[in-house]
N, C-alpha and C positions, 0 to 999 in steps of 0.2 A: 136510416139509420138506425139500429139496434142496441139493446141493452145489453151487457154482457154481466149475468148474475151470478151469486154462489151463495151456498147455503152457511148457515150458520148456526149451529147447535148450543141452544141453551138451556140446561140441563133437560127434561122431557120432548121439549119444544125446537123446532124449527124456524128458522128466520131467513127468508129470501133476502139478498142484501147486493146492491149494484155495484158492480167492481169496473165499470168503466163503460166505455162508449165502442161502438163499431161501425164506422162509416163506409159504407159500400157503392162504388161506383157502378154503373150500369155496364154489367159484361158486355164485352165488345168480342164480337164474331171478325175472324181476319180468312180469307182465302189459302189454302196450304196445295201441296203437290198431290194430285190425286189421279190415279192410274182410272182407265174407264172404268174397270168393273167396280170402284169401291167409291162411295161418297162420305168426302172428307171435309172437314171444317175445322178451324181452330177457333178458342174460346177462351180469352185473356179476364181475369175477375180480379180487381183489385181492391184493397180496401186499408183503412187508415184504423189503428186500434188505440184510443185512449184509456189510461187507468187512473183511478185516483192516484193523489200524493201519495208517495212512498211506497207505490207499489212498483214493481218490475214483473217483467212481464219474461218469463224463461223458458217458455214452452207454447207452441202453437199448435193445434190443428185446424185445417182446413177439410172438410167435408161435403164432396159435391156427390147429388144420388141423381140419377137419369130414372123416371118414370117407368118408360118403357125400356125393359132387358136389352131387348136387340141394339140399344145404343151404347156404345161401350168408347173407352178410352184407348186409343192405340199408341200417343205419344203423353207424358207427364213432364212437364218445366217449371222452371220460376224464375223471375227475376231479380235483380239484386245478388249479395253475396252472404245471405245466412247460409247457415248449414240447414240442409232439409234431406228428408228422405221422403218416399213417395209408395204410394202401394195402392193397387186395384187395377192394374194395364190389363187392357182386354176385359173389363170389368164395367157394370153399369154402376158400380157404388166405387168412388175413388177418393184419395185423400193424400195430402202434404204435410209431414210434420217438421214442425222447424224448431230446432235449439236439442237439446240433450237433458235437460234438468241442471245444468252446470248453474250454480247458485251466482256464481262470480259473473256470467253472461245477462247482462239487457240487451232482448233481439230489437228493441227498437220499434217504431211505430208503422213503418210502412210496409207491405205485403203484398205479394204481386204472383199469380200462378196460371198459368195455362196449359192447356190440353187441346192436344189432336184428339179428335172424334170423330168415329165414324158411324153413320146413321142411315136408315134404311131409307132408299129412294124414295117412299110412299108415305114417309112422317114428315108433313110439313110442318107443326110444330113440335118442338122437342120440350117437354115440360120438366121439370124436378127441383130439388132444393139445394141451397148452400148453407152451412151453417159453421161458425167459426168457435171454436173451443181453445180455452189457455189457462196452463195452468203459472200461477202468479205468487211471487215472491213478496209477501206484505209484513209490515214491519221497519223499524230499525236498528233497533238492538236486539230482542227477542223476537228472532223472523218466524215466520208460517210460510208454508206453501198450501196455496187454495185452488182448488181445481173450479174456472167460470164457463158456462156457456151462455150462447145464445139465447135469448129470452125467446125470441121466433125467428126462425131460419129464413132467408132470402129465397124467394121465390124465383124458380128461372120459367121462360115462355122464349126461345128461341127461335129465329125462322131463317135457318142456313140455304134455304132454296135460290138458288141463282148466283151465289159468291163466285165470284169471279175474279182472278187480278185482271186490272185494267191494261189492254193494248195498250204500248205507251214508250217513249225516249226514256233508258232508265240506264242508270251507273249498275255497271255489273261488275262486282268483286270475286276472284275465284284464290282461295287459297288451298293448301296442300302441306304438310307435312314431311318435312325432308327426310330420307331414309326410314321410313316406318316400320319398311318390313324388319329393322332391326331388331324390334322390340318382341319381349315374349308377351301373349296372350296377357298375362294379367298387368303386366308392364303399357301394355299396348292399351288397356283398357283407360288408364291413370291419365297414358298421356292423351289418349281423345278427349279427356274430361279436361285436362288444362287446356287444350287445344280453342276447343269450344266456350271455355272462358274469356280465353283471350281475344277471341272473336267479337262477343258480346259487350264486353269491355271497351273493346278498341270502336265498336258502333256506337256504344253510350257517351263515349268519349266525344265523339263526331254530332251526338245530339240527334241521331237517329234512331224513330220510333221502333222498339222490336216488334210492335204489331204490324208495321207497314213495311214489313220486310220479309220477303218471299226467299225462302232460303231452299237448297237442292245439297242434298247430302250424299257424301261418300265415306267408305271407313276413314280415309287418310285426308280427308279434306271435306271442303264445302264451297256453295258460289251461292250469293247473295245477290239479289235485284232489289235496288234502292227504289222508294218512292219516287213517282214522275217528281218533274217540278223542284228538285233541292238544289242549292245554291252550292256547286260543286267547290267554288274557290274558297267557302267555309267546309264545307265536309271532306273533300279530299284533305288536303294537309293535317284538320285533328283527327281525321283516321288513322294517319301516318303516325304521328303524334301517340296518338294513344295505342296502338301496335308495339310501339318501340317502349312505351311505358309498361304495359300490361305483358310484355315477352319478360323484360328486365325483372319485373316481379315475379313470374313464373318460374324464373331460372337461378335465381339468387342462391348460391351455395351449391349449384347443383354441379358435378363435373362435364366434362366435354359431351361423353354419350350418355349423358341422361338429360341435357337442355334438350327442350322443345325449340327447333329452328323452322321456319316455314318458308314458302314461295307465294307471294302475292303476285295478282295481275288484275288490271283494272282498263274496260274499255266500257265505251257509252253508245247507245244507238236504239233502236225501235225493236223491240221484242213484243211477242205474242206467245198468248197463254194457250199451249197444245195439251194432246191427251196425255202426254206424259213428261209435260213439264215446259219450259219456255223455249221457245224457237225463236232465231234470228241472230245474224251475221254476228253480234257482240256474243253472246253465249257461245257459240264456237272460239270466237278470239280468244276470249278470257282461258278457256283450257288448253288452247293450242299453246300460247304464251307461258303460260305457269308449267305446262309440262314439258318446255322446250328445253333442250340441251343446252342452249344461255344460261336460262333459270337454272339449272342445277349447277352448271360449272361457277357461277358467280358465288354459291354459296361455297363451294369447294374451295375456291381461290380466298376469300374471304372468312376463315374460319374464326374470326373476332365479331362475325355478325350474328345477331338471332332472325336476322329476316332479309330478305329481298324483294324489292318491289320490281316488278315491270308493266310500262305504261303504254298503251298503244299510242299512237302519232299525232292521234286528234286529240287524246287526255295532254298529252305534253304540250300541244300548239295553245289548245284554249284554256289550260288550266296551268299546270307546271310552269311553263313557260313566262310566267308574268309576275312570278315570285311573289305568290300568296304567301302571308305567314311566312315562316321558316323554311319554306319548302323551297329552297334556292335551286332556280334552275341549271346552276353549274356542278351541282352534284349526279346530274343524270348522264348518262351513259349511251349514245346513240348505238343501237344496234339492227342487225338484219337478221330476224328468225325466218329461219327456211326450212320449210318438211315437205319433200318432194312426196314422202308417201301419203301425205293428207294433203296434196295437191295446197300448201300454203304456202304462202309468202306475207311477210309484213316487216315494216321497218317501226322498230319498236325503241323504248328509253327504260336502262337498268338504274335502279337506285338502291345504293348499299349504305345503311345507316351503321355507324362505329359502334358496338358495344359498350353500354356507358361502363365505367370504373366502378 
């Protein structure tokens, strides 16, 4: 725990005043996709910011610095719904900025930042610091903005050596944006962002810890490899429920051509971490299913649906067919997916939810 302090000026004198506290969790390291010529790992940093009574946080700055300048951020992300900007990609000094000095907005108390970091292979321990600064709105009637900083930064000592995803039986979920090529570059960037937010929110709704999910990205899609030994009878129905709710929110008041519509495929099986990502039958099956003509045609035939779901026969038999939560077996249709060019043939089940009114 660290103190958040600000400086008050009284005449010619300065007085350091405690504005709140920052409670930091131990930074969490996690494995990410790493090509053979790169040494990548993920770091997740979470903290809770508590202010004194009648103080509101309107902007938060998180600054992370690595001592070795060869250690740089490749990707910077956050968890949660706060508006955020980032700086420092490809640098050893990085930062996240939450808020925008809007006095009507209270950003809350919980913040989570994530970065994919590239470090030299010979660097066993990565050291550095993290500090949290905040802009605070004080008072009830006559308000003022103070800028506060952590009295003592958090010291980092990370040992990423040997971090690799575990070879295991995993739920694999692949999703693609339907007709992504119809968007021009500025629009495509916005659609990508909405798509990523939808998938994050759906996984959160299903109770999946983001740090335990391994993602393989494509411009118009992603494949998620879930942690081993999850309760699929709980996760899968909630994931589908979360997709429906998140897409409905993302598409509210949008015309047909501007809606984000996605295809989603699920399979489960044993996968192994390889030199360029996950290897195993489920990794292939979900990509074949999500790209199949059956999946594309399902959305064409059902323009009122924001997404379609296609699951392998094993997922249907083990989970869907038993009617957990509101995911009814009768809502799924048996299909035969045949892709001769890929030497692929599979029984699968298609589900199309109605778009909420």
